[in-house]
C-alpha positions as CSV (number, residue, x, y, z in Angstrom):
1,M,121.7,117.6,123.2
2,T,120.4,113.5,123.8
3,V,121.6,110.5,122.4
4,P,119.2,108.6,120.4
5,A,118.2,105.6,121.8
6,T,118.9,104.1,118.5
7,D,121.3,103.5,115.3
8,T,118.5,104.5,112.9
9,A,115.8,105.5,111.9
10,I,116.1,102.3,108.6
11,D,115.7,100.2,111.7
12,V,112.9,101.1,113.5
13,A,111.5,101.1,110.3
14,Y,112.5,97.5,109.0
15,W,111.4,96.3,112.3
16,F,108.4,97.4,112.0
17,F,107.7,96.4,107.9
18,N,108.5,92.9,109.3
19,R,106.6,93.0,112.0
20,A,103.6,93.5,110.1
21,E,105.1,90.7,108.2
22,K,104.0,89.3,110.6
23,D,100.5,89.6,111.1
24,G,100.5,89.4,107.1
25,I,99.9,92.6,107.0
26,Y,101.3,94.2,103.8
27,L,102.6,97.7,104.9
28,E,102.1,100.6,103.2
29,T,105.3,103.4,103.3
30,D,102.6,106.2,104.6
31,I,101.7,104.2,107.4
32,M,105.2,103.2,108.6
33,Q,106.1,106.9,107.8
34,H,103.1,107.3,110.2
35,L,103.8,104.2,113.1
36,L,108.0,106.3,112.8
37,F,106.3,109.9,113.8
38,L,104.3,108.0,116.8
39,A,107.0,105.8,117.8
40,Q,109.0,109.2,118.4
41,V,106.8,111.3,119.2
42,H,105.3,108.2,122.1
43,F,109.3,107.3,123.2
44,A,110.4,111.3,124.4
45,M,107.1,111.0,126.1
46,A,107.5,108.7,128.0
47,Y,111.1,109.1,128.0
48,N,111.5,111.9,129.3
49,M,112.3,114.0,125.8
50,Q,114.7,111.4,124.8
51,M,114.4,111.0,120.7
52,L,113.7,107.2,119.1
53,V,116.0,107.4,116.1
54,P,117.9,110.3,115.1
55,S,116.0,111.6,112.6
56,L,113.9,114.5,111.1
57,F,110.7,115.7,110.7
58,V,109.4,117.6,108.2
59,C,105.2,118.5,107.1
60,D,103.4,118.7,103.7
61,H,100.2,117.9,103.2
62,S,100.3,114.2,104.1
63,G,101.4,114.9,107.3
64,F,104.5,114.4,109.1
65,Y,107.9,111.8,107.5
66,E,111.4,111.0,107.3
67,P,112.3,112.6,103.7
68,N,115.6,110.4,103.8
69,L,112.8,107.7,104.2
70,K,111.0,108.7,102.1
71,K,112.9,109.0,99.2
72,M,114.6,105.0,99.8
73,F,111.2,103.8,100.3
74,A,110.4,105.6,96.7
75,F,111.0,102.8,94.4
76,G,110.0,99.8,96.7
77,R,111.8,98.2,100.5
78,P,115.5,97.6,99.6
79,F,116.5,94.6,100.8
80,M,117.5,94.6,105.3
81,P,119.3,92.1,107.1
82,A,117.2,92.2,110.2
83,V,117.6,93.7,113.7
84,T,117.2,93.1,117.1
85,F,116.6,96.0,120.1
86,P,117.3,96.2,123.8
87,D,114.7,94.5,125.2
88,K,113.2,98.8,125.7
89,I,113.0,99.7,122.8
90,S,111.9,96.1,121.1
91,S,108.5,95.8,124.4
92,F,108.1,100.5,123.5
93,L,107.6,98.9,119.2
94,E,106.0,96.0,120.5
95,S,102.9,98.8,121.8
96,I,103.7,101.4,119.4
97,W,102.1,98.1,117.3
98,N,99.5,97.5,118.9
99,K,98.5,100.8,119.0
100,Y,98.7,101.9,116.1
101,G,99.6,99.0,113.4
102,K,96.3,97.5,112.5
103,L,95.0,101.7,111.6
104,S,93.9,102.9,108.3
105,L,96.2,105.9,107.0
106,K,93.4,107.7,107.0
107,N,92.6,107.1,111.5
108,L,96.3,107.6,111.5
109,E,96.2,110.9,109.4
110,K,93.9,112.0,111.5
111,I,95.2,111.6,114.5
112,T,98.9,112.9,113.8
113,K,96.5,115.4,111.4
114,G,94.7,116.0,113.8
115,N,96.7,117.2,116.7
116,S,97.0,120.6,116.9
117,A,101.2,121.1,116.0
118,F,100.1,120.4,112.6
119,K,98.4,123.0,112.4
120,E,100.6,125.3,113.3
121,M,103.2,124.1,111.4
122,F,102.1,122.8,107.6
123,V,101.7,125.8,105.4
124,S,99.9,124.9,102.1
125,G,102.8,124.3,99.6
126,T,105.8,123.9,101.6
127,I,107.9,121.5,103.8
128,N,108.6,122.8,106.9
129,T,111.6,121.4,109.5
130,V,109.4,120.2,112.8
131,D,110.6,121.2,115.5
132,F,109.7,118.8,117.8
133,N,110.6,119.8,121.4
134,T,107.0,121.7,120.4
135,V,105.5,119.0,118.1
136,V,106.5,116.8,121.9
137,K,104.3,119.4,124.1
138,H,101.1,120.1,121.4
139,F,101.0,115.5,122.2
140,I,101.2,116.2,125.8
141,D,98.9,119.3,125.8
142,A,96.4,116.9,123.4
143,G,96.8,114.6,126.6
144,K,95.3,116.3,128.4
145,K,93.1,116.9,127.4
146,I,91.6,113.6,126.4
147,Q,91.8,112.8,130.7
148,Q,90.1,116.2,131.9
149,N,87.5,114.9,128.8
150,N,87.5,111.6,130.3
151,S,88.0,112.8,133.8
152,F,83.6,114.0,133.3
153,S,82.3,112.4,131.3
154,D,80.6,110.2,134.1
155,A,78.4,114.4,134.8
156,R,78.0,113.6,131.3
157,K,73.6,112.5,129.2
158,K,75.3,109.9,126.9
159,V,72.0,110.1,124.4
160,L,71.4,107.0,122.1
161,L,69.6,106.4,118.6
162,S,66.4,104.4,118.8
163,Q,64.0,103.7,116.5
164,H,62.0,107.1,116.9
165,G,64.7,109.2,117.3
166,P,67.7,110.2,119.6
167,V,67.6,109.5,123.3
168,V,69.2,111.0,126.6
169,V,70.1,107.1,128.6
170,S,71.0,106.0,131.8
171,K,71.8,103.4,134.0
172,W,68.5,100.5,134.6
173,Q,67.1,100.9,138.4
174,P,64.3,99.1,138.8
175,R,61.2,100.6,140.5
176,K,60.8,98.6,144.1
177,I,57.7,97.1,144.3
178,D,55.6,97.5,147.9
179,A,56.2,94.3,149.7
180,K,52.6,94.6,151.3
181,S,50.6,94.5,148.4
């Protein structure tokens, strides 16, 4: 059993709320849930399956979420003093915020619900407990597929739309002019 990097999920949730306020953004509770889940997954991927927060995530039609926080924040955010984390945790959370913090709820749902982990764990009409190791494995596999696809992207032709329809484009290569003429 690994020791989580933070004491509670509430502390990390409040970090996200405070970070959003710093940028002048109102952070919806649903967006915070997605950020917390993605932070948990990315932390495990970056630190050898170590957990960021000591939480159990569940899965339903809305995606992955922490049920205790969902209930706690259902009627608004209660007052809590700001929490400070060690530099390692703060910089990690900052990187998660920079990557996902300004995305819409729809885009965050695409990221989490588009992963094969959601497709495997979601059963319509139920709330399922998430096997965290399986989720992280699915996210790692998805990252590998993206890297593989990007490595072949140079060989693929780029297709853009012109006023006449789709065209294959390539880097401009000017023709050589014969100096004898």
